[in-house]
C-alpha positions as CSV (number, residue, x, y, z in Angstrom):
1,M,-0.1,-0.1,0.0
2,S,3.0,2.6,0.9
3,R,4.4,1.7,-2.7
4,G,1.1,3.1,-4.2
5,W,1.1,6.0,-2.4
6,L,4.7,6.9,-3.3
7,I,3.8,6.4,-7.0
8,C,0.9,9.0,-6.6
9,G,3.2,11.4,-4.9
10,V,5.8,11.2,-7.5
11,A,3.0,11.7,-10.2
12,A,1.7,14.4,-8.4
13,L,4.9,16.3,-8.0
14,M,5.8,15.8,-11.8
15,A,2.4,17.1,-12.6
16,L,2.9,20.1,-10.6
17,V,6.5,20.7,-12.0
18,G,5.5,20.0,-15.4
19,G,2.5,22.4,-15.1
20,A,4.8,25.3,-14.5
21,G,7.6,27.1,-16.4
22,C,11.2,26.6,-15.1
23,A,12.1,30.2,-15.1
24,T,9.0,31.0,-13.1
25,I,9.7,28.4,-10.4
26,I,13.5,29.3,-10.1
27,Q,13.9,33.1,-10.6
28,G,10.5,34.4,-10.2
29,T,8.6,37.1,-12.1
30,S,10.4,40.2,-10.5
31,Q,14.2,41.1,-10.4
32,R,16.3,43.2,-8.1
33,V,18.2,46.2,-9.5
34,S,20.5,48.2,-7.4
35,V,21.3,52.0,-8.2
36,F,24.4,53.7,-6.8
37,A,25.3,57.3,-7.5
38,T,28.0,59.9,-7.0
39,P,26.9,62.1,-5.1
40,A,25.2,59.6,-3.1
41,D,22.1,61.6,-2.0
42,S,21.0,61.8,-5.7
43,K,17.3,61.5,-6.7
44,V,16.6,58.1,-8.6
45,T,13.4,57.9,-10.7
46,I,12.7,55.0,-12.6
47,Y,10.0,54.9,-15.5
48,D,8.3,51.8,-17.1
49,G,8.1,51.5,-21.0
50,S,5.1,53.7,-21.0
51,G,6.9,56.5,-19.4
52,S,4.9,56.2,-16.1
53,V,6.9,56.8,-12.8
54,I,7.1,53.4,-10.9
55,S,9.5,54.6,-8.2
56,T,11.3,57.6,-6.7
57,Q,14.1,57.1,-4.3
58,Q,17.4,58.5,-3.0
59,A,20.7,56.7,-4.1
60,P,21.9,54.3,-3.1
61,C,18.8,52.3,-3.5
62,T,17.5,48.7,-4.6
63,V,14.2,48.2,-6.4
64,S,12.4,45.1,-7.6
65,L,11.4,45.4,-11.2
66,K,8.9,43.1,-13.3
67,R,10.8,41.1,-15.7
68,G,8.0,41.1,-18.2
69,S,5.4,43.6,-19.4
70,G,3.0,41.1,-21.2
71,Y,3.0,38.1,-23.2
72,F,6.5,37.6,-24.9
73,S,7.2,41.1,-23.9
74,A,10.2,42.1,-21.9
75,G,10.2,44.7,-19.2
76,E,11.9,48.0,-20.5
77,Y,12.9,50.6,-17.8
78,R,14.5,54.2,-17.9
79,V,16.5,55.0,-14.9
80,Q,17.1,58.7,-14.3
81,V,19.7,59.9,-11.8
82,E,19.8,63.5,-10.9
83,K,20.7,66.1,-8.5
84,P,20.5,70.2,-8.8
85,G,23.8,71.5,-10.1
86,Y,24.9,68.1,-11.9
87,A,24.1,66.7,-15.4
88,P,21.4,63.9,-15.2
89,V,22.4,60.5,-16.1
90,I,19.8,58.2,-17.9
91,V,20.5,54.4,-18.1
92,T,18.0,52.0,-19.9
93,I,17.3,48.6,-18.4
94,S,15.9,45.9,-20.9
95,G,15.2,42.2,-20.8
96,S,16.5,39.4,-22.7
97,P,15.6,35.7,-22.6
98,G,17.3,34.3,-19.6
99,G,19.0,30.9,-19.1
100,W,16.5,29.1,-16.9
101,Y,13.9,30.0,-19.5
102,I,16.1,28.7,-22.4
103,V,17.6,25.7,-21.0
104,G,15.6,24.8,-17.9
105,N,12.3,24.4,-19.8
106,F,14.2,21.7,-21.8
107,F,14.7,19.5,-18.7
108,I,11.7,20.6,-16.5
109,G,8.8,22.9,-17.9
110,G,8.5,21.6,-21.4
111,L,6.5,23.3,-24.2
112,I,3.9,24.6,-21.7
113,G,7.0,26.4,-19.9
114,W,8.2,27.6,-23.1
115,L,5.2,28.8,-24.8
116,V,2.7,29.5,-22.0
117,I,3.7,29.9,-18.2
118,D,7.1,31.7,-18.5
119,P,6.1,34.1,-21.2
120,L,2.7,34.8,-19.5
121,T,4.5,35.6,-16.1
122,G,7.3,37.4,-17.6
123,A,9.9,35.1,-15.9
124,M,11.4,34.3,-19.1
125,W,13.2,37.6,-19.1
126,S,16.5,38.5,-17.3
127,L,17.0,42.4,-17.1
128,H,20.2,44.0,-17.6
129,P,22.2,45.8,-16.2
130,T,21.3,44.5,-12.9
131,T,23.5,47.5,-11.2
132,V,23.5,51.0,-12.4
133,N,26.5,53.2,-11.3
134,A,25.7,56.8,-12.0
135,N,28.7,59.3,-11.6
136,L,27.1,62.6,-12.0
137,A,29.1,65.6,-13.7
138,P,28.7,68.9,-12.4
139,Q,27.1,71.2,-14.6
140,Q,29.0,74.3,-16.0
141,S,27.5,77.3,-14.6
142,S,26.0,79.9,-17.0
143,L,27.2,82.8,-14.8
144,P,30.4,84.9,-16.0
145,R,33.6,84.0,-14.3
146,A,35.3,86.6,-12.4
147,D,38.4,86.5,-14.7
148,A,36.3,86.6,-18.0
149,P,36.7,89.8,-20.1
150,R,33.8,92.2,-19.8
151,F,32.2,94.2,-22.6
152,S,30.4,97.4,-22.4
153,S,26.9,97.6,-23.4
154,S,27.0,101.3,-24.2
155,P,27.1,102.1,-28.1
156,R,30.3,103.4,-29.4
157,S,30.4,106.8,-31.1
158,P,31.9,107.4,-34.5
């Protein structure tokens, strides 16, 4: 009798694993991305593919981003790091098919993982880069320098 339960248990486990995509099981539907900036207290704004703000924080920070944005559609994000007096830095984060999706479904998820589960959940994508290092450069001042030549604004007489 215990042999029958063991066979039923193994069959149930195979059905559970076979009914889900490998990437969904192993890496999940979101990915953490870290943002570091110099100067450290810079403002970090993250926009999704439609231009909507999804997060605003101070650097350094770590955010969790959805890997996908629809069926067979990778997540696309724009990270903008800024601080008054410095030129802003913009970095694009985009997805590409991940190794667990490509190889893992060959061994575990099968066709349902390749064509249904992982594409629907977005787990098939790996976002890159996973770390953003933004070094903001000071902006040039538009004010005249003290040693700059000065010109008179009065008209010259002939």
